[in-house]
N, C-alpha and C positions, 0 to 999 in steps of 0.2 A: 299047849293051848287046847288040844283036843280033849284031854282029860278034864281040864277046867270047864270047858264047854259042856261036857257030859254031866259033871257034878252040878253045875248051875241049872242045867236043863232038868235034872231029876229033882233038885230042891224046889225049883219053881213049880214043877208039876205037882209034887206031893204037898207043898205048902199052899198051893193055889195063888202064888204070886206071879202074875203074868209078865211083869218086867224081867224077873230073873229067867223066866222061861224063854223069852225072846232074846235076851242077851246071851244065854247059853247056846241057843240055836245059831246065832250069828258067829259066836266064837268057834263053835264046832265046824261050821261051813268054812270059815277062814282058815282054820287049822288044817282041814282036809285039802283045801286048795294049795296051801303052802307045802303040804306033804307031797302032793302030786307033782308040783313044780320042782321040788327038790329031788324027787325020784327020777324024773326024766332028764336031769342034768342041767336044768336051766338055773342060772344064778338068781338068787332071791335076795334083794337088798344089797347087791354088790358083792355078795359072798357066794362062793360055789358050794362050800360045805359048812354046815352048822354043827358044832359039837356041843 
């Protein structure tokens, strides 16, 4: 999710499409939050480990 967010953020910025820019930013933030929650050992979505 973090990589997809970065890709959309870059495409939106370079192409001048603000919708892609905002969606990429949101995906990036959500991905980082899920990463932090997973790293501290908190179960995310009912699962402790995501493979």
